[in-house]
C-alpha positions, 0 to 999 in steps of 0.5 A: 440495440443488440449486444454480442455477449460472446465478443473478446475485447482486446487490449493492454490494461494499465494500473498507475504505480500510483493506484497500487501504492494508494492499494499498499498504503490502505491495506497497511494502515487497516492493521491494528497497532499501525498508527500512521504510514509516513512519508517524505518531507513533501508528503507531510507538508502536504497533507497539513494542507488537508490533501489526503494522500493514500500512498504516502508511506509507501515506495513500490518497484515495478518490473514486469509484473511484478512488485516490491513494496517498501512501507514505512510505518509508525507503530502504536505503543504497546503493540509487537513490531514482529507480529505487526510487521508480519500482518503488513506483509501479509495484508499488502501482498494480498491486497495488491495481488487480488486488485491488480493482479500483479505479483508481489515478491517482496514487502519491506516493512520499515518501522520509523516510529512509535506513537503513543496514544493520549 
């Protein structure tokens, strides 16, 4: 079977909002000082049953190729909140843009708690 490598395929590529939210959540959780992301009550109950939700703590607004992300974060005690927040913003923006091609116009970091590591 011979294939023609010069053929251009045309069509739409659609990326689910939950995929973009998962990318954002995973990127944010990689930052030193971030203990966890905080979701709503439903997400917290689902997590108790061992179901992993990488988009927990992420709210997105996607409009015509641009994204605004709200990330809800629990920070470890002892870390500088402004520094951790800035790193989360940079990492989330870079991850979404490089993996999806969408333009990130804002990453709002919401600190919802401080966690003391024991």
